Residue, then its C-alpha position, 0 to 999 in steps of 0.5 A: m107622747s103623741n102618735h103624730q110623726d114628724p114628717a122630717t123623720h118619716t121615711d117612705l120605704t116603698a121605692p118608686f115604680d121605675v126603680c123597682l122595674m130597674l132592679r127587677a130587670h137587672a136581676q133578670q138580666h143577671w140571672l140570664n147572663q150568669q146562670v142560664m147562658p153558661v149552661l146553654s153554651e156548654l150544651e150547644e157545644r155538644d163536645s164540651v158535655p160528655e154524652d152520659q151527662v147531657a140528660a143531667a145538664l138538660a135537666y139543670l137548664e130546665v130548672l134554671w129556665y124555670e127560675a128565669s121565667l119566674r124572674a121575668g114574670e116579676t119584671e113584667a109585674a113591675f113593668a105593669k105597675l109602672n104603666a099603671s102608676a099616675g106618672g109623676g117622677e123623672q120622665r127621663l128615668h121612666e123612658t130609660v127604665r122602659r128601654y132597659h126593660a125592652s132590652v132585657s125582654r128581648l134578651h129573655q126571648a132570644v135565650e128562650g128560643h135556644v132553650v126550647k130548641l135544646v130541651a126539645a131536641p132530646s125528645d125528638m131524638r128519642a122519638r126517632d130512636s123509637a121509630t127505628r127499633 
């Protein structure tokens, strides 16, 4: 019995860098759209969250945002691997994946602005309340 594998039966289980980036960007976009943005929208409409639940909702948003940031880091790592790769592969696919990555990055930055504003707002309000006492 030989240790030599027949090339016809050997499969490389490592995905190309462009496919990895596409999957990471998709997962990041899905997390932002399905998890972060609904909570963000409810918090921005102050009437939809009872006052006694705002602090808990903000804490939940912070946890969701932490996860979104981890996903963004994974996406950026996949992007760096694609950029460092020797090229090859389908050039049109590389360009499409890079545009998709840029789009998801812009979405992340836009959502980040809203999250930072909301999370910072309660501490600003507490500081003003303390100053008026």
